[in-house]
C-alpha positions as CSV (number, residue, x, y, z in Angstrom):
1,X,126.7,122.7,-27.2
2,X,129.0,121.5,-24.5
3,X,128.1,122.4,-21.0
4,X,130.4,124.7,-19.3
5,X,132.5,123.2,-16.5
6,X,132.0,124.8,-13.2
7,X,135.2,126.6,-12.1
8,X,136.1,125.5,-8.6
9,X,138.3,127.8,-6.7
10,X,141.0,126.1,-4.9
11,X,140.6,126.4,-1.2
12,X,143.6,127.6,0.8
13,X,145.0,124.9,3.0
14,X,143.6,125.1,6.4
15,X,146.0,126.6,8.9
16,X,147.2,124.1,11.4
17,X,145.8,124.8,14.8
18,X,148.6,125.8,17.1
19,X,148.3,125.1,20.7
20,X,148.7,128.1,23.0
21,X,151.9,127.9,24.9
22,X,151.1,126.6,28.4
23,X,152.2,129.0,31.1
24,X,155.3,128.0,32.9
25,X,154.5,125.9,35.9
26,X,155.8,127.0,39.2
27,X,156.7,124.3,41.6
28,X,154.0,123.7,44.2
29,X,154.7,125.3,47.5
30,X,156.0,123.0,50.1
31,X,153.6,122.3,53.0
32,X,156.1,123.0,55.7
33,X,156.3,121.5,59.2
34,X,155.4,124.8,60.7
35,X,152.3,125.3,58.5
36,X,151.1,121.8,59.3
37,X,151.6,122.2,63.0
38,X,149.7,125.5,63.1
39,X,146.5,123.7,62.3
40,X,146.7,121.9,65.7
41,X,147.7,124.9,67.8
42,X,145.6,127.6,69.4
43,X,145.2,130.9,67.4
44,X,146.8,134.0,68.7
45,X,145.1,137.3,69.5
46,X,146.6,140.4,68.0
47,X,147.4,141.7,71.4
48,X,149.3,138.5,72.4
49,X,151.2,138.4,69.1
50,X,152.3,142.0,69.6
51,X,153.4,141.2,73.2
52,X,155.5,138.3,71.9
53,X,157.0,140.4,69.2
54,X,157.9,143.2,71.7
55,X,160.2,140.8,73.6
56,X,163.0,141.5,71.0
57,X,163.7,144.5,68.8
58,X,164.2,144.2,65.1
59,X,167.8,145.4,65.6
60,X,168.4,142.5,68.1
61,X,166.9,140.0,65.7
62,X,168.8,141.3,62.6
63,X,172.1,141.0,64.6
64,X,171.5,137.3,65.1
65,X,170.1,136.7,61.6
66,X,173.4,138.0,60.1
67,X,175.3,135.2,61.8
68,X,173.4,132.3,60.2
69,X,171.8,131.1,57.0
70,X,168.0,131.1,56.8
71,X,167.7,127.6,55.3
72,X,169.8,126.2,58.2
73,X,167.6,128.0,60.7
74,X,164.4,126.6,59.2
75,X,165.8,123.1,59.1
76,X,166.8,123.2,62.8
77,X,163.7,125.1,64.0
78,X,161.4,122.5,62.3
79,X,163.0,119.8,64.4
80,X,162.3,121.8,67.5
81,X,158.7,122.5,66.5
82,X,158.1,118.7,66.2
83,X,159.7,118.1,69.7
84,X,157.9,121.0,71.3
85,X,154.5,120.1,69.8
86,X,154.8,116.5,71.1
87,X,155.9,117.7,74.5
88,X,153.2,120.3,75.0
89,X,150.5,117.8,74.1
90,X,151.0,116.1,77.4
91,X,150.2,119.4,79.2
92,X,153.4,119.2,81.2
93,X,154.7,122.2,83.2
94,X,157.5,123.5,81.0
95,X,157.3,127.3,81.2
96,X,156.7,127.3,77.4
97,X,153.1,127.6,76.2
98,X,151.4,126.2,73.1
99,X,150.5,129.8,72.1
100,X,154.2,130.7,72.2
101,X,154.8,127.7,69.8
102,X,152.1,129.1,67.6
103,X,154.1,132.4,67.4
104,X,157.3,130.4,66.5
105,X,155.4,128.5,63.7
106,X,154.0,131.8,62.3
107,X,157.5,133.2,62.2
108,X,158.8,130.2,60.3
109,X,156.0,130.4,57.7
110,X,156.8,134.1,57.3
111,X,160.5,133.4,57.0
112,X,159.9,130.8,54.3
113,X,157.7,133.2,52.3
114,X,160.2,136.0,52.6
115,X,163.0,133.8,51.4
116,X,161.0,132.7,48.4
117,X,159.9,136.2,47.5
118,X,163.3,137.8,48.0
119,X,165.1,135.2,45.9
120,X,162.6,135.4,43.0
121,X,162.7,139.2,43.0
122,X,166.5,139.3,43.1
123,X,166.9,136.8,40.3
124,X,164.2,138.6,38.2
125,X,166.0,141.9,38.6
126,X,169.4,140.3,37.7
127,X,167.9,138.6,34.6
128,X,166.4,141.9,33.5
129,X,169.6,143.9,34.0
130,X,171.7,141.2,32.3
131,X,169.3,141.1,29.3
132,X,169.6,144.9,28.8
133,X,173.4,144.8,29.1
134,X,173.5,142.0,26.6
135,X,171.4,143.9,24.0
136,X,173.6,147.0,24.3
137,X,176.9,145.0,24.1
138,X,175.6,143.0,21.1
139,X,174.5,146.1,19.2
140,X,177.9,147.8,20.0
141,X,179.7,144.8,18.5
142,X,177.5,144.7,15.4
143,X,178.1,148.5,14.9
144,X,181.9,148.1,15.2
145,X,181.9,145.1,12.9
146,X,180.0,147.1,10.2
147,X,182.3,150.0,10.4
148,X,185.4,147.8,10.4
149,X,184.2,146.1,7.2
150,X,183.9,149.5,5.7
151,X,187.5,150.3,6.7
152,X,188.8,146.9,5.4
153,X,187.3,147.3,2.0
154,X,188.6,144.3,0.0
155,X,191.4,143.4,2.4
156,X,190.4,139.7,3.0
157,X,192.7,139.2,5.9
158,X,191.0,141.9,8.0
159,X,187.6,140.8,6.9
160,X,188.4,137.2,8.0
161,X,189.4,138.5,11.4
162,X,186.2,140.4,11.7
163,X,184.2,137.3,10.8
164,X,186.1,135.1,13.2
165,X,185.4,137.5,16.0
166,X,181.6,137.0,15.6
167,X,179.9,135.3,18.6
168,X,178.8,131.7,18.3
169,X,175.6,132.5,20.1
170,X,174.2,136.1,20.2
171,X,172.1,135.1,23.3
172,X,175.1,134.0,25.3
173,X,176.5,136.8,27.5
174,X,180.0,135.1,27.6
175,X,180.1,134.7,23.8
176,X,179.0,138.3,23.2
177,X,181.5,139.5,25.8
178,X,184.4,137.6,24.2
179,X,183.3,138.7,20.7
180,X,183.1,142.4,21.6
181,X,186.5,142.2,23.3
182,X,188.0,140.7,20.1
183,X,186.2,143.2,17.8
184,X,187.4,146.2,19.9
185,X,191.0,144.7,19.7
186,X,190.8,144.6,15.9
187,X,189.6,148.3,15.8
188,X,192.3,149.5,18.2
189,X,195.1,147.8,16.1
190,X,193.7,149.2,12.8
191,X,193.7,152.7,14.2
192,X,197.4,152.4,14.9
193,X,198.0,152.6,11.1
194,X,197.8,156.3,10.0
195,X,196.1,155.5,6.7
196,X,193.6,153.1,8.3
197,X,193.0,155.6,11.1
198,X,191.9,158.2,8.6
199,X,189.6,155.7,7.0
200,X,188.2,154.7,10.4
201,X,187.5,158.3,11.3
202,X,185.8,158.7,7.9
203,X,183.3,155.9,8.6
204,X,182.7,156.9,12.2
205,X,185.0,154.4,13.9
206,X,186.3,157.0,16.2
207,X,187.9,157.0,19.7
208,X,184.6,158.1,21.1
209,X,182.8,155.1,19.6
210,X,185.4,152.8,20.9
211,X,185.1,154.2,24.4
212,X,181.3,153.7,24.1
213,X,181.9,150.0,23.1
214,X,184.3,149.7,26.1
215,X,181.6,150.9,28.4
216,X,179.1,148.4,27.0
217,X,181.7,145.7,27.5
218,X,182.3,146.6,31.1
219,X,178.6,146.8,31.8
220,X,178.1,143.3,30.5
221,X,181.1,141.9,32.3
222,X,180.0,143.5,35.6
223,X,176.4,142.3,35.5
224,X,177.5,138.8,34.3
225,X,179.9,138.5,37.3
226,X,177.1,139.6,39.7
227,X,174.7,137.0,38.2
228,X,177.3,134.2,38.4
229,X,178.1,135.1,42.0
230,X,174.4,135.5,43.1
231,X,173.9,131.8,43.9
232,X,177.1,131.7,45.9
233,X,176.4,134.8,48.0
234,X,176.7,133.8,51.6
235,X,174.4,136.3,53.3
236,X,170.6,136.6,53.4
237,X,168.7,139.7,52.5
238,X,168.2,142.2,55.4
239,X,164.4,141.6,55.5
240,X,165.1,137.8,55.8
241,X,167.7,138.5,58.5
242,X,165.2,140.2,60.8
243,X,162.7,137.3,60.7
244,X,165.5,134.8,60.8
245,X,166.9,136.4,63.9
246,X,163.5,136.5,65.5
247,X,163.1,132.8,65.0
248,X,166.5,132.2,66.6
249,X,165.6,134.4,69.6
250,X,162.4,132.4,70.0
251,X,164.3,129.1,69.8
252,X,166.8,130.3,72.4
253,X,164.0,131.3,74.7
254,X,162.3,127.9,74.3
255,X,165.6,126.2,75.1
256,X,166.2,128.3,78.2
257,X,162.6,127.8,79.5
258,X,162.7,124.0,79.1
259,X,166.2,123.9,80.8
260,X,164.9,125.9,83.8
261,X,161.9,123.6,84.1
262,X,164.1,120.5,84.0
263,X,166.3,122.1,86.7
264,X,163.1,122.4,88.9
265,X,162.3,118.8,88.6
266,X,160.9,118.3,85.1
267,X,163.1,115.4,84.3
268,X,161.0,114.1,81.4
269,X,161.3,117.4,79.4
270,X,163.5,117.1,76.3
271,X,166.8,118.8,75.8
272,X,166.6,121.1,72.7
273,X,169.9,120.9,70.8
274,X,170.7,122.7,67.6
275,X,172.9,121.3,64.8
276,X,176.4,122.6,64.1
277,X,175.1,125.0,61.4
278,X,173.8,127.2,64.3
279,X,176.9,127.0,66.5
280,X,177.3,130.8,66.5
281,X,174.0,131.0,68.4
282,X,173.8,127.7,70.3
283,X,177.4,126.6,70.5
284,X,179.9,126.8,73.3
285,X,180.7,130.4,72.7
286,X,177.1,131.4,72.3
287,X,177.3,133.8,75.2
288,X,179.3,136.0,73.0
289,X,176.3,136.9,70.9
290,X,174.1,137.9,73.8
291,X,173.5,141.6,74.3
292,X,175.4,143.1,77.2
293,X,173.5,143.5,80.4
294,X,172.3,147.0,81.1
295,X,174.4,149.2,83.4
296,X,172.9,149.2,86.9
297,X,171.7,152.6,88.1
298,X,174.0,154.6,90.3
299,X,173.2,154.4,94.0
């Protein structure tokens, strides 16, 4: 009697191990000049920091911050920080203290952080809004195309136009915008024919639906324009402007104090000069940005 062969069940092929997607790497934070310099400067007490801050109001600072770009302010201020730190090491009489330089460096670090956070949050909001508008516009186009095919029936010429109007890439806002524009145009032209208009109403391709598609198109076009222009926007966020202006006020103060010390005999003290990007604050017409002197009391 022949021995029975053992039945061997085929093993399912082992699933290939898939590597977990690595989280997106964020660029390492730049170790700024201000952050490096702080390590060699005396720490501030809370009381002294408040006193320095009270020298200028937020409104005064915002006024100056609106006249410049934050990246330019940081670039120029860092040069001054290097010069001031080197000068104050020699313990010369300049009228400007190392603790005041600590305050300036703290402001610069704060400005850099605020710029990064504001930029990231703004772009995140823009991407989210654009994504939502893209989905709505894409769905509106698909809905119109489906109803148009129902109206067209077997009319190959109309069907070909509907197919040609489809976007090359559903993920591209510009492609979807162009496609929805073309699809709306087909629907509008079909509704001009009395017979086709009746068919269109029968399948729900109504004026109200077209108006809804127009709204989706306008929303996508609007948010796309905002996204494209975001990088070219010339102004800083209001929260950035306040800190930016405070840095400028501190720079102007340092410049004035060193000039006064030079006038009193401190010939070896450096001259603090800002680049052309800050001409509105430090240029020839800089006096125009100063706040008017208070009106003297009546005798």
